[in-house]
N, C-alpha and C positions, 0 to 999 in steps of 0.2 A: 258725771263723765259725759264727754261730748260724743254723740253717736256719729258714725261715719256716714256721710252723704252717699246715696246709692250711685249717682253719676257725677263724676268730677271732670270738668274740662282740663286737659293737659296741654299746655302751650309749649311748643318745642322752640328753643333758642339755640344759637351757636354757643355764645358765652355770656349772654346778657340776662339770664334768668333772675338773678338776685337784683340787678338794677331795675328790671321791669317790675318785679314784685314790689320793690320800694316805691317806684313811680306810681303804679296803680293804687297802692294803699295810701298814697299821699293825695290822690284825686278824690277818692270816694270816702264819705263819712262811714263810721262803723266798719272800719277795715283794719286789717293787721296782718303782718307776716307771722305765721304760726310756728314754722320750723324750717331749718335749713340743714339738709344732709350734704356732706362734702365728700368729694372724691378722695380716695386714699391711694396707696401704692398698688393695691390689688386691681388687676385688670388694666393697668396703665398702658401695657403694650397694645391693648385693643381700643380703649376709649381715648387715649392720648391726652387726657386732661391733667393739669398739674395737681398734685396732692394738695388738699386744702381748699381748692376752688369749689364753688357751689356746684352740686350735681342736681339736686331736686329742692325746690323751694315751695313749701305749702303756704298759701295765703288765702285770706277771706276778704271778699268785697260784699258788704251789706248782708252778711250771713251766708253767702254763696262761696263754697270752697273751690279753689283753683290750685293746680299744680303747674309750676314752671320748671322745665327740664332743660339743662344744658346738654344737648345731645350732639352738637356739632353742626357743621354748615350744610349737611345733606338736604335738609328740608327748610322751607320758608313759608310764611303765611301767604294766603291768597284770599280774595274776596268771597270764595266759596263758603267760608265760615266767618260770621261776624257776631258781635255782641250787641244786643239791643239794650239801650238805656231808656227806660220809660220815664218821661218828664211831665209833671203836672203843670208847670209854669214856664213862661219864656225865660225867666231868670235861671231856672234849672237848665234849660236848653243852652243858654249862653254860657253858663258855668262849665258844663261838661264839654261843650264844643271847644271852648277856648283852652281848657286844660288838656284834653286828649289830642287835639289837633296840633298843639305846639310842637314844632320840630318834625311834624309828619309830612306826608306827601300831599301838597295842595292840589295836584292834578286829580287826586282820587276823591275829592270832595264834591258830592252831588246828592241831591234828594235826601239830605239828612245823614248821609254816609260820610265817614272820614277814615283815613289811615293814620295811626299814631306813629311815633318815631321808631317803633320797633317793627312796623309793617302790619300790625294787627288792625282789622277793620271793625268799626263801631258804627251803630246806627243810633243817632240821638233823636228820639221820637216823642212827639207830644201824645199824651194819653188820649186826647180827643180825636185823633186822626182815624183810628179804626172804625169808629161810629160814623164818621163822615163818609168813608169809603163804602160802608155797608148800608147807607141810606137807601130806602126803596125808590127814591127819585133818582134815576140814572143821570139826570142833568146836573144835580148837585155833586154827585161823586165825580163826574167828568170835570167839572170846574175845579174841584179840589186837586184832582190829578194834574190838570194843566198848570195850576199854580205851583204845585210841588215840583214838577219837572223843571221849572225855571229857577229853583232855589238850590243853594248849597246848604247852608244852615237853615233849618226850618223855622218859619215865622208863624206862630200860632194865630196872631191877629190877621195876617194876610190869608191864611188858610180859611179862617172863619169867615172873612169877608167874601172869599171866592165861594164858599159853601152857601152863604146866604144869597149870593147873586147880586 
């Protein structure tokens, strides 16, 4: 039996919860839509959703459980919350950047951040970066910061070059 995760992010959509869950599970390996609960007649005068339309979609990305809720147009995503994707290689960075940014907001791309076509924010981050920023030599960290601030999609080789001086 699958144990319930203690904390599950819930993503609020107007009507795109099922489409978003399908998209995210197509991008990440080891991902699946687990369950879709649909609106019925009960409460239609309050929620206003057509019976049979998706209400809540449970899905998993690499073992992490998420919920997508079709709650209506009242709330939208902001950059105040983002999802970090830790990448070991440039190939991983390129893959996630290309897939997640397709159809998204190009103006929101900077320093490894992007907005997907649903308005959710993602950080596509090389796993080597935190150690570079935490280096005891402040000049190394400063060079990495300066290099990163000029990038949209992060480039591991360029960051390492800046780090080494």
